[in-house]
C-alpha positions in Angstrom: -18.4 19.0 -0.4 -21.6 19.2 1.6 -23.4 21.3 -1.0 -22.3 19.1 -3.8 -23.4 16.0 -1.9 -26.7 17.3 -0.5 -28.0 18.7 -3.7 -28.7 15.2 -5.3 -29.6 13.8 -1.8 -32.2 16.6 -1.4 -33.4 15.9 -4.9 -34.7 12.5 -3.7 -37.5 14.5 -2.0 -40.6 15.9 -3.7 -40.3 19.2 -1.7 -38.3 22.2 -2.9 -34.9 22.6 -1.2 -32.7 25.6 -1.5 -29.0 25.3 -0.5 -27.4 28.6 0.5 -23.8 29.7 0.6 -21.7 32.3 2.4 -18.1 33.4 2.1 -15.9 31.7 -0.5 -18.5 28.9 -1.0 -20.5 31.4 -3.1 -17.7 31.4 -5.7 -17.4 27.6 -6.0 -18.8 26.1 -9.2 -22.1 24.2 -8.9 -23.0 24.0 -12.6 -22.2 20.3 -12.8 -25.3 19.5 -10.7 -27.9 21.0 -13.1 -27.8 18.6 -16.1 -27.6 15.3 -14.2 -30.4 16.1 -11.7 -32.7 17.1 -14.6 -31.9 14.1 -16.7 -32.5 11.8 -13.8 -35.9 13.1 -13.1 -35.5 16.1 -10.8 -35.4 19.9 -11.1 -32.3 22.0 -10.4 -31.5 25.7 -10.8 -28.3 27.6 -9.9 -27.4 31.3 -10.0 -25.3 31.3 -13.2 -23.7 28.0 -12.1 -23.1 29.2 -8.5 -25.0 28.9 -5.3 -27.8 29.2 -4.2 -28.8 25.8 -5.6 -32.5 25.0 -5.8 -33.6 21.4 -6.2 -36.8 19.4 -6.3 -37.3 15.7 -6.8 -37.8 12.9 -6.8 -34.9 11.5 -8.7 -36.2 8.5 -10.6 -33.0 7.1 -12.1 -32.0 6.8 -15.7 -29.0 7.8 -17.8 -27.0 10.9 -17.6 -23.6 12.4 -18.5 -21.6 14.1 -15.8 -18.6 16.5 -16.0 -16.0 15.3 -13.5 -13.3 17.8 -14.4 -14.1 20.0 -11.4 -13.5 17.1 -9.0 -15.1 13.9 -7.6 -17.5 15.6 -5.2 -20.4 15.8 -7.6 -20.1 12.1 -8.4 -19.9 11.3 -4.7 -23.3 13.0 -4.2 -25.0 11.0 -7.0 -23.4 7.7 -5.9 -24.9 8.3 -2.4 -28.4 9.4 -3.6 -29.2 7.3 -6.6 -29.2 3.9 -4.8 -32.5 5.2 -3.2 -34.1 6.1 -6.6 -36.8 3.8 -7.9 -35.0 2.9 -11.1 -31.4 1.9 -12.0 -29.0 4.7 -13.1 -26.1 4.8 -15.5 -23.7 7.7 -15.4 -21.1 8.5 -18.1 -18.4 10.5 -16.4 -16.0 12.7 -18.4 -12.6 14.0 -17.2 -12.9 12.8 -13.6 -10.4 14.4 -11.2 -9.4 13.1 -7.7 -10.4 9.5 -8.5 -9.1 8.2 -5.1 -12.0 10.0 -3.4 -14.5 8.2 -5.7 -12.8 5.0 -4.6 -13.3 6.0 -1.0 -17.0 6.7 -1.6 -17.6 3.3 -3.2 -15.8 1.6 -0.3 -17.8 3.6 2.3 -21.1 2.8 0.6 -20.2 -0.9 0.6 -19.8 -0.7 4.4 -23.5 0.4 4.6 -24.8 -2.3 2.3 -25.0 -0.2 -0.9 -23.6 -1.4 -4.3 -22.1 0.8 -7.0 -20.5 -0.7 -10.1 -17.9 1.2 -12.2 -15.2 0.6 -14.7 -11.6 1.2 -13.9 -11.5 5.0 -14.5 -15.1 5.7 -13.6 -16.0 6.6 -17.1 -19.1 4.4 -16.7 -20.9 4.1 -13.4 -23.9 1.9 -12.8 -26.1 2.3 -9.7 -28.9 -0.2 -9.1 -32.0 1.5 -7.6 -34.3 0.5 -4.8 -31.4 -0.2 -2.5 -31.4 0.2 1.3 -28.8 1.6 3.6 -28.2 -0.7 6.6 -26.8 0.5 9.9 -23.3 -0.5 10.8 -20.3 0.4 13.1 -17.8 2.4 11.1 -14.5 3.8 12.4 -13.5 7.1 10.8 -9.8 7.1 10.1 -7.4 10.1 10.7 -7.3 12.9 8.2 -4.2 12.9 6.0 -5.0 16.4 4.6 -4.6 18.0 8.0 -1.7 15.7 9.1 0.3 16.7 6.0 1.2 20.1 7.5 2.6 18.5 10.7 4.5 15.8 8.7 6.0 18.5 6.6 7.0 20.4 9.7 8.9 17.4 10.9 10.7 17.1 7.6 11.7 20.7 7.8 12.7 21.1 11.4 13.4 17.8 13.3 11.2 15.0 14.4 7.4 14.6 14.5 5.1 11.6 15.2 1.5 11.8 14.1 -1.0 9.2 15.4 -4.3 7.8 14.1 -3.2 7.4 10.5 -3.6 4.3 8.4 -0.7 3.2 6.1 -3.2 1.6 3.8 -5.5 4.6 3.6 -7.3 5.3 0.4 -7.0 9.1 1.0 -5.2 10.8 -1.9 -3.2 13.0 0.5 -1.4 10.0 2.0 1.0 10.5 -0.9 2.5 13.5 1.0 5.0 10.8 2.3 6.3 10.3 -1.2 7.3 14.0 -1.5 8.7 14.0 2.0 10.9 11.0 1.2 12.0 12.5 -2.1 13.0 15.6 -0.2 15.3 13.5 1.9 13.5 13.0 5.2 13.0 9.6 6.8 9.6 8.1 7.2 8.9 5.3 9.7 5.7 3.5 10.6 4.8 2.0 14.0 1.2 0.7 14.2 -1.1 3.6 13.5 1.7 6.2 13.9 4.0 7.7 11.4 7.3 9.4 12.4 9.1 11.9 10.2 12.8 12.6 10.9 14.7 15.4 9.2 18.1 14.6 7.8 19.3 18.2 7.7 19.2 19.9 4.3 16.2 19.1 2.1 16.6 18.5 -1.6 14.2 19.4 -4.4 11.5 17.1 -5.5 9.0 16.5 -8.3 5.4 15.6 -7.5 2.1 15.2 -9.3 -0.7 16.6 -7.2 -3.4 16.4 -9.8 -5.4 13.9 -7.7 -4.4 15.5 -4.4 -4.6 19.3 -4.9 -5.0 20.0 -1.2 -1.3 19.0 -0.8 -0.1 22.1 -2.8 0.1 24.4 0.3 2.2 22.1 2.5 4.3 21.0 -0.4 5.1 24.7 -1.3 6.3 25.2 2.3 8.4 22.0 2.0 9.9 23.1 -1.4 10.7 26.6 -0.2 13.1 25.1 2.3 14.7 22.7 -0.1 17.9 23.0 -2.2 17.1 23.5 -5.9 13.9 23.8 -7.9 10.9 21.7 -7.0 8.0 21.2 -9.5 4.5 20.4 -8.4 2.1 19.3 -11.1 -1.7 19.9 -11.3 -1.8 23.6 -10.5 -4.9 24.0 -12.8 -6.9 22.2 -10.1 -6.4 25.2 -7.7 -8.5 27.8 -9.5 -11.8 27.0 -7.8 -10.6 26.2 -4.2 -11.3 28.5 -1.2 -9.3 31.0 -3.1 -7.5 31.0 -6.5 -5.0 29.0 -4.5 -2.2 28.9 -7.1 -2.2 32.7 -7.5 -2.5 33.2 -3.7 0.4 30.9 -3.0 2.6 32.8 -5.5 1.7 36.2 -4.0 1.8 35.3 -0.3 4.8 33.1 -0.2 6.5 35.7 -2.3 6.0 38.1 0.6 8.1 35.7 2.7 10.9 35.6 0.2 10.1 32.5 -1.7 10.6 32.4 -5.4 7.7 30.8 -7.2 6.4 30.7 -10.7 3.8 28.8 -12.8 5.0 26.9 -15.8 2.1 25.4 -17.7 0.4 23.1 -15.2 3.3 23.1 -12.8 4.1 25.3 -9.8 7.8 25.8 -9.7 9.4 26.6 -6.3 13.1 27.7 -6.3 14.6 26.8 -3.0 18.1 27.1 -1.8 17.9 30.0 0.6 18.8 29.5 4.3 15.2 29.8 5.5 12.6 32.2 4.3 12.3 35.8 5.3 9.7 36.9 7.8 6.7 38.8 6.9 2.9 38.9 7.1 0.6 36.9 4.7 -3.0 37.2 4.0 -4.4 33.7 3.3 -7.7 35.2 1.9 -9.7 33.1 4.2 -8.1 29.9 2.9 -7.4 27.5 5.8 -4.7 25.5 4.0 -2.7 28.6 3.0 -2.9 29.8 6.6 -1.5 26.5 7.9 1.2 26.4 5.2 2.3 29.9 6.1 2.6 28.8 9.8 4.6 25.8 8.9 6.9 27.9 6.7 7.4 30.2 9.6 9.1 27.4 11.5 12.2 27.9 9.3 11.9 31.6 8.5 14.5 34.1 9.5 12.0 36.2 11.3 8.4 35.9 12.6 5.6 35.1 10.1 2.3 36.9 10.8 -1.0 35.4 9.4 -4.0 37.7 8.9 -7.3 36.0 9.7 -5.6 33.0 11.1 -8.8 31.7 12.6 -9.8 30.4 9.2 -8.0 27.2 10.0 -11.1 26.2 12.0 -12.7 25.2 8.8 -10.8 21.9 8.8 -8.4 21.9 11.8 -9.5 24.0 14.8 -6.7 22.7 17.0 -3.9 23.3 14.4 -2.1 26.1 16.2 -2.3 24.2 19.5 -0.8 21.1 17.9 1.9 23.2 16.2 2.8 24.6 19.6 2.9 21.0 21.0 5.6 20.0 18.5 7.8 23.0 19.3 6.4 25.8 17.2 6.3 29.2 18.9 2.8 30.6 18.4 1.6 33.9 19.8 
């Protein structure tokens, strides 16, 4: 996210900026930056579509076509940068994925006095130039992506209350509650807290995660403990995450005794077993698969080991401490 945002932001400057990457970030596609930055008045070079990304500005505004099929993060960066360009900008966006995050960006910019205009599906985005960001007081809401793992843990094993979440959040991963309710657990709100209560045996569910691909790992853990076959759509979005997340989920959850397969754009999880087997998984440095493995371990027949478990620090440094707080045995 930072690389894809800061490339167009850095291209506002006349100086040359090079954005470097390490670890799995070096494998994340950056090709969608090149064309728009060039067409809008800057310079941009990548290494075969990957980092490092070299940019030079200034962005002047104008018209450009953007490929949104790799996610909304590229569009987010341009919507943040182009209000500071001299001229107005018009973007034609094709195949946008994760639209809720584009909505969040527009809402955030509005809080800071910046206007971005768009049609319903973001196929056309107009950004007036020569705008000014104004200071404001902004309260950052809780993170549904991290909370999803604890909420799923409650659905699987008993009762969990998570605080600091907004029921009217624009975050795409708020929809985890839909899958949890489909699976048969109870969901109750009280102010800024949501409580999940398990009702015993979980049942299979069907869920479209095309706009919320980060929910795949916790939903696989949920589905593995449910009766029947669950289907999670949007698996094609997982190819360019911290790992090839769809393949890694199949392989690593398979080590725990789960039965998974890919059917077109759907990940199929055959539940019905009384808990998963124990075992050791290698999340390949993917923080969300490490957390999903830990949650799955709550209902496994034996201990679940996680190689390189410290990778959870990318998004949730206190995850294992919180898991212990709600009753997980972590060593």
